[in-house]
C-alpha positions in Angstrom: -101.6 71.1 250.1 -103.6 74.3 250.2 -102.0 77.7 250.0 -102.2 79.4 253.5 -102.3 82.7 251.7 -105.3 81.7 249.5 -107.9 83.2 251.8 -106.3 86.7 251.5 -105.7 86.4 247.8 -109.4 85.7 247.3 -110.5 88.3 249.8 -108.7 91.2 248.2 -110.7 90.7 245.0 -113.9 90.8 247.1 -113.5 94.2 248.6 -116.2 96.5 247.3 -114.7 99.5 245.4 -111.4 97.8 244.8 -110.9 96.5 241.2 -108.0 94.3 240.0 -105.8 97.3 239.1 -106.0 98.9 242.6 -105.8 95.5 244.2 -102.4 94.8 242.5 -101.1 98.2 243.6 -102.1 97.4 247.2 -100.4 94.0 247.0 -97.2 95.5 245.5 -97.1 98.1 248.2 -97.8 95.8 251.1 -95.7 92.9 249.8 -98.5 90.3 249.9 -102.2 90.0 249.9 -102.2 89.0 253.6 -100.2 92.1 254.5 -102.9 94.4 252.9 -105.2 93.3 255.7 -102.6 93.7 258.4 -101.2 97.1 257.5 -102.1 100.0 259.9 -104.9 102.3 258.6 -102.7 105.3 258.4 -100.2 103.5 256.2 -102.9 102.2 253.9 -104.4 105.6 253.6 -101.1 107.0 252.3 -101.5 104.8 249.2 -103.0 106.8 246.2 -106.6 105.8 245.6 -107.3 104.6 249.2 -109.7 106.9 251.1 -111.6 106.4 254.3 -114.5 104.6 252.6 -112.1 101.9 251.2 -110.3 101.7 254.5 -113.6 100.7 256.2 -114.3 98.1 253.5 -110.8 96.5 254.0 -111.3 96.3 257.7 -114.6 94.5 257.6 -114.4 90.9 258.8 -117.2 89.7 256.3 -114.7 89.8 253.4 -112.3 87.4 255.0 -115.2 85.2 256.2 -116.6 84.9 252.6 -113.1 84.2 251.3 -112.7 81.4 253.9 -115.9 79.8 252.7 -114.6 80.0 249.1 -111.4 78.1 250.0 -113.6 75.3 251.4 -115.5 75.2 248.1 -112.3 75.1 246.1 -111.0 72.2 248.1 -114.2 70.2 248.0 -114.7 70.5 244.3 -111.1 70.4 243.1 -111.1 73.9 241.7 -107.8 75.5 240.7 -107.2 79.0 242.1 -104.6 80.8 240.0 -103.1 83.9 241.6 -101.8 86.5 239.1 -98.2 86.0 240.4 -98.3 82.2 240.0 -96.4 80.5 237.3 -99.5 78.6 236.1 -101.4 81.9 235.7 -101.9 82.5 232.0 -99.0 84.5 230.6 -101.1 86.2 228.0 -103.4 87.5 230.7 -100.6 88.7 232.9 -99.8 91.2 230.1 -103.2 92.8 230.5 -103.3 95.7 233.0 -106.8 94.8 234.3 -106.4 91.1 234.5 -108.1 89.3 237.5 -106.1 89.0 240.7 -107.3 85.4 240.9 -108.9 82.9 238.4 -111.0 79.9 239.3 -110.6 77.0 236.9 -112.5 73.7 236.8 -110.5 71.5 234.6 -106.8 70.7 233.9 -106.1 72.3 230.6 -102.9 74.4 230.1 -103.9 78.0 229.9 -100.4 78.7 228.5 -101.1 76.6 225.4 -98.8 77.7 222.5 -101.9 78.5 220.4 -105.0 80.0 221.9 -107.9 81.4 219.8 -111.1 83.1 221.0 -114.2 82.7 218.9 -117.2 85.0 219.6 -120.3 86.3 217.9 -124.0 87.0 218.1 -126.3 84.9 220.3 -128.7 84.9 217.3 -126.3 83.1 214.9 -127.5 82.3 211.4 -127.1 78.9 209.8 -124.3 80.4 207.6 -122.5 81.7 210.7 -122.6 78.4 212.5 -121.4 76.6 209.3 -118.4 79.0 209.1 -117.6 78.6 212.8 -117.7 74.8 212.4 -115.5 75.0 209.2 -112.9 77.2 210.9 -112.5 74.9 213.9 -112.6 71.8 211.8 -109.9 73.1 209.4 -107.6 74.1 212.3 -107.7 70.5 213.5 -107.4 69.0 210.0 -104.4 71.1 209.2 -102.5 69.9 212.2 -103.0 72.8 214.6 -104.2 72.2 218.2 -105.3 75.5 219.4 -107.2 76.0 222.7 -110.6 77.4 221.7 -112.0 80.0 224.0 -115.5 81.4 224.1 -118.3 82.3 226.6 -120.8 79.4 226.6 -123.6 81.7 225.4 -126.2 80.9 222.8 -125.2 81.2 219.1 -121.6 81.4 218.0 -120.2 80.8 221.5 -121.8 77.4 222.0 -121.1 76.5 218.3 -117.4 77.1 218.8 -117.3 74.9 222.0 -119.2 72.1 220.3 -117.0 72.3 217.2 -113.9 72.1 219.3 -115.1 69.0 221.3 -116.3 67.3 218.1 -112.8 67.8 216.4 -110.8 66.7 219.4 -109.6 70.2 220.5 -109.6 71.5 224.0 -111.9 74.4 224.8 -112.4 77.0 227.6 -115.7 78.5 228.6 -115.3 81.8 230.4 -118.2 82.4 232.7 -119.9 85.5 233.9 -120.8 83.9 237.3 -119.5 81.5 239.9 -118.9 77.8 239.4 -122.1 76.7 241.2 -124.1 78.0 238.3 -124.2 77.3 234.6 -125.8 79.9 232.4 -127.7 79.3 230.3 -128.9 76.1 232.0 -129.5 74.5 228.5 -125.7 74.3 228.1 -125.1 72.3 231.3 -124.3 69.1 229.4 -121.8 70.9 227.2 -120.2 72.6 230.2 -119.6 69.2 231.8 -117.9 68.0 228.6 -115.8 71.2 228.5 -114.6 70.7 232.1 -113.3 67.3 231.1 -111.8 68.5 227.8 -110.6 71.9 228.6 -112.0 73.9 231.5 -114.5 76.3 232.9 -112.9 79.6 233.9 -114.2 82.6 236.0 -112.9 85.3 238.3 -116.2 85.3 240.3 -116.6 83.4 243.5 -118.9 80.4 243.6 -121.9 82.2 245.0 -121.9 84.9 242.3 -125.0 84.8 240.1 -125.2 85.7 236.4 -125.6 89.4 235.7 -125.3 91.7 232.6 -122.3 93.6 234.0 -120.6 90.3 234.9 -120.8 89.1 231.3 -119.3 92.4 230.1 -116.5 92.1 232.7 -115.7 88.5 231.7 -115.1 89.6 228.1 -111.7 90.9 229.1 -110.7 87.4 230.0 -111.9 86.0 226.7 -109.8 88.7 224.9 -106.8 88.5 227.2 -106.4 84.7 227.2 -105.9 84.4 223.5 -103.5 85.3 220.7 -106.4 86.5 218.5 -110.2 87.0 218.7 -112.3 85.9 215.8 -115.7 87.6 215.4 -117.8 85.3 213.2 -121.1 87.2 213.2 -122.3 90.3 215.1 -124.9 93.0 214.8 -123.9 96.7 215.0 -123.8 96.4 218.8 -123.2 93.5 221.2 -120.8 91.6 223.4 -118.7 90.3 220.6 -117.8 93.9 219.5 -117.0 94.7 223.2 -114.6 91.7 223.2 -113.1 92.9 220.0 -112.5 96.4 221.4 -110.9 95.0 224.5 -108.6 92.7 222.4 -107.6 95.8 220.4 -106.8 97.6 223.6 -104.5 94.7 224.6 -102.8 95.0 221.2 -104.1 91.5 220.3 -105.1 90.5 216.8 -108.8 90.7 215.9 -110.2 88.8 212.8 -113.7 89.2 211.3 -115.7 87.1 208.9 -117.1 89.5 206.2 -120.7 89.3 205.0 -123.2 91.0 202.7 -123.9 94.6 203.5 -127.6 93.7 203.8 -127.1 91.0 206.4 -128.0 92.2 209.9 -125.5 90.0 211.7 -122.7 90.8 209.4 -122.9 94.5 210.1 -120.6 94.4 213.2 -118.0 92.3 211.4 -118.0 94.6 208.3 -117.7 97.6 210.5 -114.7 96.1 212.3 -113.0 95.6 209.0 -114.1 99.0 207.6 -112.7 100.9 210.6 -109.4 98.8 210.6 -110.2 97.2 213.9 -110.1 93.7 212.5 -108.4 91.8 209.7 -110.7 90.2 207.2 -110.4 86.4 207.1 -112.1 83.8 205.0 -110.4 80.5 206.1 -107.7 79.0 208.2 -105.0 79.8 205.7 -105.6 83.5 206.5 -105.2 82.8 210.2 -102.0 80.8 209.6 -100.6 83.7 207.6 -101.6 86.5 210.0 -100.5 84.7 213.1 -97.4 83.2 211.6 -98.5 79.6 212.2 -96.3 77.1 210.3 -98.3 75.1 207.8 -98.1 71.3 208.2 -95.3 69.8 206.0 -97.7 67.5 204.2 -99.8 70.4 203.0 -97.2 72.5 201.2 -98.7 75.3 199.1 -97.1 76.8 196.0 -95.3 80.1 196.7 -95.4 82.8 194.1 -92.0 84.2 193.2 -91.3 87.8 194.3 -88.0 88.0 192.5 -89.2 90.7 190.1 -90.9 93.0 192.6 -89.1 96.4 193.1 -90.2 98.3 196.2 -90.9 102.0 195.9 -88.7 104.6 197.7 -91.2 104.9 200.5 -91.4 101.1 200.8 -87.6 100.7 200.9 -87.5 103.2 203.8 -90.0 101.2 205.8 -88.2 97.9 204.9 -84.9 99.4 206.1 -86.4 100.3 209.5 -88.0 96.8 209.9 -84.7 95.1 209.0 -82.9 97.1 211.8 -85.5 96.2 214.5 -87.3 92.9 214.0 -90.8 92.8 215.6 -91.5 96.5 215.3 -95.0 97.9 215.9 -96.8 100.2 213.4 -96.8 103.0 216.0 -93.0 102.8 216.3 -92.7 102.7 212.5 -94.7 105.9 212.2 -92.5 107.5 214.8 -89.2 106.5 213.3 -90.2 107.2 209.7 -92.0 110.4 210.5 -94.9 109.2 208.2 -98.6 109.4 209.1 -100.4 106.2 210.2 -102.6 106.1 207.1 -99.6 106.1 204.8 -97.6 103.5 206.8 -100.6 101.2 207.0 -101.0 101.3 203.2 -97.3 100.6 202.7 -97.3 97.7 205.2 -100.4 96.2 203.5 -98.7 96.3 200.1 -95.5 94.9 201.4 -97.4 92.0 203.0 -99.2 91.3 199.7 -95.8 91.2 197.9 -94.4 88.8 200.5 -91.7 91.2 201.7 -92.8 91.4 205.3 -94.6 89.2 207.7 -97.2 90.2 210.3 -96.7 88.8 213.8 -99.0 88.4 216.9 -99.4 91.8 218.6 -99.5 93.7 215.4 -95.8 93.8 214.9 -93.8 93.2 211.7 -90.6 91.5 210.5 -88.9 90.8 207.2 -90.2 87.7 205.5 -87.8 84.9 204.9 -87.7 84.2 201.2 
């Protein structure tokens, strides 16, 4: 049974000049997406950010007519339309202030999978980059993890990640920079069909929207927001992968990068992320397990080095004391409570992690390690 409010939920995201942040404010004020289109102009104009120009856009019939056509497309092709207040809407994405009002999904995968990893990188991936991408996905599957792998269906690292997931029996999500009547690049149409059966195609653009540079930049926020962590396998000094990493950092999500030689062009972006403390350096899945707190499979127990003889310094004891009192504390809060600068606290935390005294959690928070 189709949602009678769906037309309005789609329409509000189509109004020129109204992004997802303002759209959510309008819905909150009016009480529902439908009421936004029914409120008197004077009442709408009293809402901060709504001027005469936007009032004219809201009152145009074309928006609702286009939304009506989209509901027909959704019904015909069995597309799921996930509204940001729906229980099925990805919880991780709900935490992002600029998340889409509505998501269109072709496929039946659970976007609230307990483990979701985004893998991104350059479109001009090297043989080594592809090999590392394949290795990471394969090891995740072999070590008993079943993360949902998210990427953008582009050439290079993106398509490598999707293919590796499919090959190793993992579900994968392709986030598109266009509507669902198009697959870009066309060369990846066969892979997209497989993805729709073993994961899903996701977009916040209506079916008629064509590929565009700004659309691909916009979709990167979904790639970053859907996941627990974003892995950058290869990247030049500039590119979409670094934009995705920056967005993930702004959401306080983990970012991991594969290091490379300083002379390698497509390692420059990854090395820069690590150098500027915008990403943690990883070399294998064991690093991902450690940084995300994933439990290792019982049949693959690894030797644990004893820490019985380690004696924390005075400064380290102070930080440990604060973490003990408030489990899951962020580095910013640690700086505030301890009165120490970020650089010093970062150094202390890194040392305590190496010594096995504390554990890093998703969202860049810390807790005392269970010995």
